[in-house]
C-alpha distance (Angstrom), angle and dihedral (degrees) to the residues before:
residue distance angle dihedral
M1 . . .
G2 3.81 . .
V3 3.78 132.0 .
E4 3.80 121.1 -70.1
L5 3.79 109.3 -118.1
P6 3.82 120.5 -150.1
L7 3.80 115.0 -101.8
R8 3.80 93.5 -109.3
R9 3.82 90.2 54.8
R10 3.81 91.9 50.2
A11 3.79 96.2 47.3
D12 3.81 94.8 83.8
R13 3.82 97.1 41.2
F14 3.82 111.7 107.1
H15 3.80 89.4 -16.3
T16 3.81 95.0 162.4
E17 3.78 90.4 50.6
K18 3.81 92.8 49.7
R19 3.78 92.1 50.7
A20 3.80 89.9 51.3
I21 3.81 90.1 51.1
A22 3.81 90.1 49.8
A23 3.80 91.9 51.3
V24 3.80 90.1 55.9
A25 3.80 92.3 43.8
V26 3.80 96.7 55.4
E27 3.80 90.3 55.9
L28 3.81 86.9 69.9
V29 3.81 92.3 58.4
A30 3.79 119.5 91.5
H31 3.80 118.1 -143.7
G32 3.77 109.8 -90.3
A33 3.81 93.1 18.3
V34 3.79 125.0 148.2
V35 3.80 107.4 -119.1
G36 3.79 128.3 -166.7
L37 3.80 116.1 -149.8
T38 3.77 123.1 -173.9
G39 3.78 118.6 -161.7
G40 3.78 124.0 -78.2
T41 3.76 143.2 100.4
T42 3.81 94.7 -93.2
T43 3.81 93.4 48.6
T44 3.80 88.0 49.8
E45 3.81 89.0 58.2
I46 3.81 89.3 50.4
A47 3.81 90.9 52.3
R48 3.79 91.4 52.0
L49 3.80 92.5 52.8
L50 3.79 92.8 45.7
A51 3.80 90.8 51.5
Q52 3.80 90.9 53.5
R53 3.79 92.7 49.0
G54 3.76 100.3 55.6
P55 3.75 144.8 -120.6
V56 3.78 111.4 36.8
T57 3.77 138.6 134.8
I58 3.79 114.5 -133.2
V59 3.79 123.0 -162.7
T60 3.78 111.6 -168.7
N61 3.78 144.1 157.9
A62 3.81 92.2 -158.8
V63 3.80 113.2 106.5
N64 3.80 93.3 -161.2
I65 3.81 92.2 53.1
A66 3.81 91.0 47.5
A67 3.81 92.0 51.1
E68 3.81 91.1 53.1
M69 3.81 93.8 46.6
V70 3.82 98.7 49.8
P71 3.84 95.5 82.1
H72 3.83 93.5 51.9
P73 3.83 110.9 94.9
D74 3.82 93.2 -162.7
V75 3.81 92.2 58.3
S76 3.79 118.3 85.7
L77 3.79 101.4 -157.9
V78 3.80 129.4 -155.5
V79 3.81 117.4 -177.8
T80 3.78 123.0 -170.5
G81 3.76 125.1 -133.3
G82 3.77 121.4 -127.0
Q83 3.77 144.2 107.3
A84 3.81 114.7 -42.6
R85 3.80 120.1 -122.5
S86 3.79 108.2 -152.5
R87 3.81 94.4 -157.3
T88 3.80 94.6 57.4
S89 3.83 104.3 19.9
E90 3.81 88.1 -126.4
L91 3.79 130.3 139.1
V92 3.80 109.4 -133.6
G93 3.78 142.4 166.2
P94 3.82 136.2 57.2
G95 3.81 94.3 -35.5
A96 3.78 92.4 56.9
E97 3.80 92.7 42.6
K98 3.81 93.2 50.7
M99 3.79 92.0 51.6
L100 3.81 93.7 46.4
A101 3.80 89.5 53.4
E102 3.82 87.8 66.3
Y103 3.83 94.7 58.8
H104 3.79 138.7 67.8
T105 3.80 121.0 -155.0
D106 3.79 127.8 -162.4
I107 3.79 91.6 -141.4
T108 3.80 135.3 1.4
F109 3.78 124.8 -155.2
L110 3.78 108.8 -150.2
G111 3.79 121.1 -157.4
V112 3.81 113.2 -154.7
D113 3.79 139.2 -177.7
G114 3.79 91.8 -142.8
I115 3.81 141.2 6.6
S116 3.78 128.0 -170.3
V117 3.79 139.6 143.7
D118 3.80 93.3 -113.9
H119 3.80 98.4 47.2
G120 3.80 103.4 22.0
C121 3.81 117.5 -150.2
T122 3.79 115.6 -15.0
T123 3.78 140.9 180.0
H124 3.80 136.7 -174.1
D125 3.81 98.3 -107.9
A126 3.82 130.1 58.4
L127 3.82 95.0 -148.9
E128 3.79 90.3 50.2
A129 3.80 90.2 50.2
A130 3.80 91.3 52.8
T131 3.81 92.1 48.6
N132 3.79 90.5 49.4
R133 3.82 89.1 53.1
A134 3.80 88.1 55.4
F135 3.82 88.8 56.5
L136 3.79 90.6 51.6
A137 3.81 94.0 47.6
G138 3.79 90.6 62.3
T139 3.79 102.6 41.5
A140 3.80 134.0 93.3
E141 3.82 93.4 -146.4
T142 3.79 133.5 21.2
V143 3.80 118.0 -151.7
V144 3.80 119.9 -178.0
V145 3.79 115.1 -150.5
A146 3.80 112.8 -163.4
D147 3.79 135.8 157.2
H148 3.81 118.1 -129.2
S149 3.82 93.9 -92.1
K150 3.84 90.6 68.1
I151 3.83 96.5 54.7
G152 3.80 113.1 107.8
R153 3.80 91.2 3.3
A154 3.81 128.3 123.5
T155 3.80 126.9 -162.5
F156 3.80 133.4 -175.1
A157 3.80 108.0 -74.4
R158 3.80 126.7 45.1
I159 3.79 117.2 -133.9
C160 3.79 99.5 -178.8
P161 3.80 143.1 -32.5
I162 3.78 119.5 -92.1
A163 3.83 88.7 -106.0
A164 3.82 89.4 69.8
V165 3.82 91.7 61.7
R166 3.79 119.7 90.5
R167 3.80 97.8 -178.4
L168 3.78 140.3 10.4
I169 3.79 121.8 -158.9
T170 3.78 115.1 -168.9
G171 3.76 135.3 165.7
T172 3.76 98.1 -140.5
C173 3.78 111.1 136.2
L174 3.80 93.5 -162.6
E175 3.81 125.5 70.9
H176 3.79 102.4 -109.8
D177 3.83 116.9 -155.6
E178 3.79 88.6 -132.8
L179 3.80 90.8 58.4
T180 3.79 89.1 59.0
R181 3.81 90.0 51.5
I182 3.81 90.7 48.4
R183 3.81 91.3 50.4
D184 3.79 89.4 49.6
R185 3.82 87.7 59.9
G186 3.81 90.5 60.6
V187 3.81 99.1 -98.2
I188 3.81 115.9 141.7
V189 3.82 103.9 -126.5
T190 3.79 121.9 -162.1
T191 3.79 120.7 -175.1
T192 3.75 126.0 -169.0
D193 3.77 125.9 -158.9
S194 3.78 102.1 -129.4
G195 3.79 94.5 176.8
E196 3.80 88.7 -126.1
H197 3.80 116.3 127.0
P198 3.83 112.3 -114.1
D199 3.80 91.7 -125.2
A200 3.80 94.9 49.5
């Protein structure tokens, strides 16, 4: 299952790949859309690109994303309440879930610690998984954004089955057997060649 690294430790891992994933992701967002962003280093890159592009509403439970978005006048920002997780800078738990139940998003970008056909989307923390499910319950489209290290991996807490995912955007530059299995389940899979070696 692996050890959960703090957000600041993960920020520099596969950074080029994550930026490439984010560039593909923002192309799915219409101007003026309402976008859900869970916590994570890849979703943070998406937020930065959205803020540069112009009018957008961002709903997030990630304190670090919220802090970066506040200065941008073209970003209408909604931040959930909840219990703060120091490792991920996310607000989780019943408070976050209750607030998310009041909103509808056009698209939600879901950061995960693992994605596979057998185990679906997973994360390291049960409260985080439940809060992520609240995001998905109120969105028109779920898009998982995951660097190559998450493909075929399963961690402690299940967020959702693979059937709940509409799209997966990943930066892997090699055809992973698990990606074929995920495609076979009806998920639209987009890969982007980041030029970063998979073992970097």
